[in-house]
C-alpha positions, 0 to 999 in steps of 0.5 A: 500450416502452423504459424509462429505465435507473434509475441506482443510488443509492450510499450514503455509506460511510466506512471501510477494508476490509482485503482479502486480494486473490486471485490473478488479479484486478487491484487495480482489479477487486478495488476495483470488486467490493468497492465494488459489494458495499458499495454505496459512492459513493466508493472508492479503493485504496492502491497496486496489487498485480499480478494474480498477487500476493495479500495485504493491499490496504487499500481506502478508502471515503468520507472514508478516501480523503482519507488513502489517500496516506499508505499509498501512501507507506508501507513495505510487507512481502512474502513472496515465492518466487523461482524460480531458474534461469528468467527470464521476459519479465515477471519473474513467472509471467505471462510467457514463459520467455526463459532457463533455466539450471542452479541450483547455489547454497548457503545461504551463497552466497544469504546473501552475495548477499542482503547486497548488496541490503539498505539503499539500492539503485538499481532499474531499473523493469521494462518490464512496469509502469504507469509512463508514457512520453509518456502511455502505460504501459510495459507497452503498449510491452513488449507491442508488443516495444519496450524503452525506456531507463529510469533507475534509481530509489533505493529502500530495502530495510529487511529482506531475510531468508532464509525457506527454500530448496528448489531451485529455490525461494527464499523471502524476506521483504522490507520495502521503501520505496515504489516498490520492485519485488519482481519486479526484486529477485527478478530482480536476486538471480537475476542476482547468483547467476548463474542468473537468476530470476523471481517464482513467488509474492508475498504482501503482509503489511503496509502501514505499520502495517496487518497481516493480522490483520483481513483479509477475502476478497471471498467473506466480504464477499459472504456477510456479512449486514451487510458494512459491519460489516467496515469498520475506522474511517477513523482505522485509516489514521492509527494511526502518528500521535500523537493530539491531543484538542481542546476543543469550542471549539478543535475549531470553530476547527480545523474552520474552518481556523484555526491553534491555539496549543496550548502554553498550553491546559491542557485540550488533550491533546497529545503530548510537545511537546518532540518536536514530532512533526509530523503528528498526528490530531485528535479531539473526544472519540472523533470524528476531526476530521482531521489537522494539523501540530503545529509550532514553539511547538506551533502546530497547523495544520489539514491534511485535515478530515473533512467529517462533523465540519464539519456 
């Protein structure tokens, strides 16, 4: 007798897992594994890391997924090792070597080249990327041997620091804006040095205000007797925004989507209104209600609301 397959009941899990992604897993594969371990109903990540890359991959569960876009937009910081003298077709260790050159560069030459890549620059996205053309990712064209024209995109390299150099390996620390391809940066540095290059290693160490301090591995999640205890609260994603604390009456109105004039509310804790900070996180006591925009005349407009707070 065939028995009907019992559908697994997932739990409503809210929070953020600061995962230290291992080599060899895609970001989506890491998310699926963590979601299964936590038996979570809803989950999403905050920007991909290539399979060969490691490091900080914040995973959002439940209500936290509402705020994942903020980390997609955030600056990222990486430690990377650039292999000078060899170019690969993918720009990293996963590709085939397409050119080898002699490496004869000095620390002074490297420092001079790095200066050219600090600040606003234009990057041409790599063919081995998930960017889509006519509904198909570029990497599918690349695997078929097709190279398409790509327009350069503006990005900002906030920090590009020399860490170490033992030929042919150049170690760098990079802080950059969203949309920056570290693989392309490594290739462009190699081209500027006249020897070519590809990325040998890449480790993300910061996303917005989130750092490696409290990261956990998939093995630690699997071995933990109560893995939900490893989750950071939803507002861990919002720590860079000023906080507004409302009274119970104003909190009800906020959760109903009403715009609130806060300038004349003595019982309300708000940031310095002279600065009009823009986006804020909103609380009733210690309970996060959501985010809002604090605008002119201290008018608070609701933005994204926490469902549990509305019940």
